[in-house]
C-alpha positions in Angstrom: -11.0 -10.7 -11.2 -9.8 -8.0 -8.9 -9.5 -4.4 -9.8 -7.4 -2.0 -7.7 -7.3 1.8 -8.1 -4.8 3.9 -6.2 -5.2 7.6 -5.5 -3.8 10.3 -3.2 -0.3 10.8 -4.4 1.2 14.2 -4.9 4.1 16.5 -4.1 4.9 17.5 -0.6 7.7 19.1 1.4 9.9 17.0 3.7 8.1 16.5 7.0 4.7 16.6 5.4 1.9 14.0 5.1 -0.1 12.3 2.4 -2.8 9.5 2.6 -3.0 7.0 -0.2 -6.1 5.1 -1.0 -6.6 1.8 -2.8 -10.2 1.0 -3.8 -10.8 -2.7 -4.5 -13.5 -4.5 -6.4 -14.1 -7.8 -8.0 -14.0 -10.2 -4.9 -15.6 -10.6 -1.6 -13.4 -8.2 0.3 -15.6 -8.3 3.4 -15.7 -12.1 4.0 -12.9 -13.8 2.2 -9.3 -14.2 3.3 -7.0 -11.8 1.7 -3.9 -9.7 2.0 -3.5 -6.1 0.7 -0.1 -4.5 0.4 1.6 -1.3 -0.5 4.7 -1.3 -2.6 7.0 1.4 -4.0 9.5 1.7 -6.7 12.0 4.6 -6.8 13.9 5.4 -10.0 16.7 2.9 -10.6 15.6 0.7 -7.7 13.7 -2.6 -7.3 10.1 -2.6 -6.1 10.0 -2.7 -2.3 7.3 -3.7 0.1 6.1 -0.9 2.3 3.2 -2.2 4.3 0.6 -5.0 4.4 -2.7 -5.9 6.1 -4.9 -9.0 5.9 -8.6 -9.7 6.5 -8.0 -10.1 10.3 -6.3 -6.7 10.5 -2.8 -8.1 11.0 -0.3 -5.5 9.7 3.3 -5.5 8.6 5.6 -2.5 7.9 9.0 -2.2 6.3 11.8 -1.1 8.7 12.3 2.1 6.6 8.7 3.4 7.3 8.0 2.1 10.8 6.8 4.9 13.1 5.9 7.1 10.1 3.5 5.1 7.8 0.3 3.4 8.9 -1.8 0.9 6.8 -5.5 0.6 7.6 -8.7 -0.6 5.9 -12.4 0.3 5.7 -14.2 -3.0 4.8 -17.5 -1.1 4.2 -15.8 1.0 1.5 -13.6 -1.8 0.3 -10.7 0.6 0.6 -7.1 0.3 2.0 -5.2 3.4 3.1 -1.6 4.3 3.7 -1.2 7.2 5.9 2.3 8.7 5.4 3.6 11.1 8.0 7.1 12.7 8.4 7.8 12.2 4.7 11.4 12.2 3.6 12.9 12.8 0.2 13.9 9.1 0.1 10.2 8.2 0.2 9.9 9.6 -3.4 8.6 6.7 -5.5 5.7 5.4 -7.5 3.4 3.6 -4.9 1.5 0.5 -5.9 -1.4 -1.3 -4.2 -1.5 -5.1 -4.5 -3.9 -7.9 -3.5 -4.1 -11.6 -3.1 -7.1 -13.8 -2.2 -5.4 -15.5 0.8 -3.4 -14.8 3.8 0.4 -14.9 3.6 3.3 -15.1 6.0 5.3 -12.8 3.7 3.1 -9.7 3.1 6.0 -7.5 2.1 7.1 -9.8 -0.7 5.9 -8.7 -4.1 5.7 -12.3 -5.4 3.0 -13.1 -2.9 0.5 -10.9 -4.8 -1.3 -11.5 -8.1 -3.4 -8.3 -8.5 -1.8 -4.8 -8.9 -3.0 -1.3 -9.3 -1.7 1.3 -11.8 0.4 3.2 -9.2 0.3 6.8 -7.8 3.3 9.1 -7.7 4.6 10.5 -4.4 7.3 13.2 -4.6 8.9 14.6 -1.5 11.3 17.6 -1.7 
């Protein structure tokens, strides 16, 4: 049903910034309950939750990115963003967008989501 397409990844120096985008289609993004999340997987590590946002605008952030990353959404464009500032080498990972058509108490848990994008690479040196 739902298609998610990430973009905005790239290579930056430590301390730099990137903004990731996730364009969603295939469901009523403007009026239905949902949760959107950003996850990342670094080489040799498990997928980890980064940030989440639901249809009411409630947000969650992983401790590792609090104060540096900000999740937001534009309902008119059906797009979710992840603004990443003060990037560190340990932020290097493949970043994935995920979606579920309901709200959840656990937005940073990957098993809450049933739709996933293809990922976009972020490299910080």
